[in-house]
C-alpha positions in Angstrom: 12.6 -15.7 -3.2 9.9 -13.3 -2.2 9.6 -10.4 -4.6 7.4 -7.3 -4.2 7.5 -4.6 -6.9 5.5 -1.4 -6.5 4.6 0.8 -9.4 2.2 3.7 -10.3 3.6 6.6 -8.3 4.1 10.0 -9.7 3.7 13.7 -9.4 0.1 15.0 -9.3 -1.9 17.9 -8.1 -4.1 18.0 -5.0 -7.4 16.4 -5.7 -6.1 14.0 -8.4 -6.0 10.2 -8.3 -3.4 7.5 -8.6 -3.5 3.8 -8.6 -0.5 2.0 -7.1 0.2 -1.7 -7.9 2.1 -4.2 -5.9 3.1 -7.3 -7.9 4.0 -10.2 -5.7 5.9 -13.4 -6.4 7.7 -16.2 -4.6 5.0 -17.1 -2.1 1.5 -18.3 -1.9 -0.6 -15.2 -2.3 -3.6 -16.4 -0.5 -1.6 -17.3 2.6 -0.4 -13.7 3.3 -1.6 -10.2 3.8 -0.3 -7.4 1.7 0.0 -4.0 3.4 0.6 -0.6 2.0 2.8 1.8 4.0 4.2 5.2 3.4 7.2 7.1 4.8 7.8 10.8 4.4 11.1 12.5 5.4 11.4 12.8 9.2 8.5 10.6 9.9 8.0 7.0 10.9 6.7 4.4 8.5 3.0 4.7 8.5 0.5 1.9 7.8 -2.0 3.0 5.2 -4.0 -0.1 4.2 -3.9 -3.9 4.3 -5.6 -6.7 2.4 -5.8 -10.1 3.9 -5.3 -13.0 1.5 -6.9 -15.3 4.0 -10.4 -14.0 3.9 -10.3 -10.8 1.8 -10.8 -8.4 4.7 -9.4 -4.9 4.4 -8.1 -2.3 6.8 -7.5 1.4 6.4 -5.8 4.1 8.4 -8.1 6.8 9.6 -6.2 9.4 7.5 -7.1 7.7 4.2 -10.4 6.1 5.0 -13.0 7.1 2.4 -10.3 8.2 -0.1 -8.2 5.1 -0.6 -9.3 1.6 -1.6 -7.3 -1.6 -1.5 -8.1 -4.4 -3.9 -6.5 -7.5 -5.4 -6.3 -9.5 -8.5 -5.4 -12.9 -7.2 -4.8 -14.4 -10.7 -2.1 -11.8 -11.2 -0.8 -11.9 -7.6 -1.2 -8.2 -7.5 -2.6 -5.8 -4.9 -3.7 -2.3 -5.8 -4.2 0.9 -3.9 -6.6 3.3 -5.5 -5.9 6.8 -4.1 -8.5 9.4 -4.7 -8.7 13.1 -3.6 -5.0 13.2 -2.9 -3.7 15.7 -0.5 -0.2 17.2 -0.1 0.1 15.3 3.2 -0.2 12.1 1.2 3.3 12.8 -0.2 5.6 10.0 0.7 7.4 6.9 -0.6 4.8 4.1 -0.7 5.8 0.6 0.0 4.0 -2.7 -0.1 4.9 -5.5 2.2 3.9 -9.1 2.9 2.9 -10.1 6.4 -0.2 -10.1 8.6 -3.0 -7.6 8.9 -3.8 -6.1 12.2 -6.2 -3.2 12.8 -3.2 -0.9 13.4 -1.4 -2.0 10.2 1.9 -1.8 12.0 5.2 -2.4 10.1 6.4 -4.9 12.7 4.0 -7.5 11.4 5.5 -7.4 7.9 8.8 -9.0 6.9 9.2 -8.6 3.1 9.2 -5.2 1.5 9.2 -3.8 -2.0 11.5 -0.9 -3.1 8.9 1.7 -2.9 7.3 4.2 -5.3 7.3 7.9 -4.9 4.0 9.8 -4.6 4.2 13.6 -4.7 1.1 15.7 -4.4 1.5 19.4 -5.1 -0.7 22.2 -3.7 
């Protein structure tokens, strides 16, 4: 069974940093991409970043480029999302998912999802 578990969310002030973790199990880590998505109330699920287990390439949404960094620890089957200079508009539930990276980081390319972790950025 594919399992994805997010952690690391919380309530922080604008300008602060958080590191989210996505612990994966039940599949061959190097054969999949792990994407980070977020969803705020009333908005569609938005692709944030993606890490390809095939070749280590990374992708970022324009809204987070330069502030967020995705990385992996393959030995731990874990993907991280380092979020710096957080803004109130980053407030959302953040999900990780297993699938395939494309430049648009669209949710339709991902079939297995974690439960999400709440990130709230106050102003």
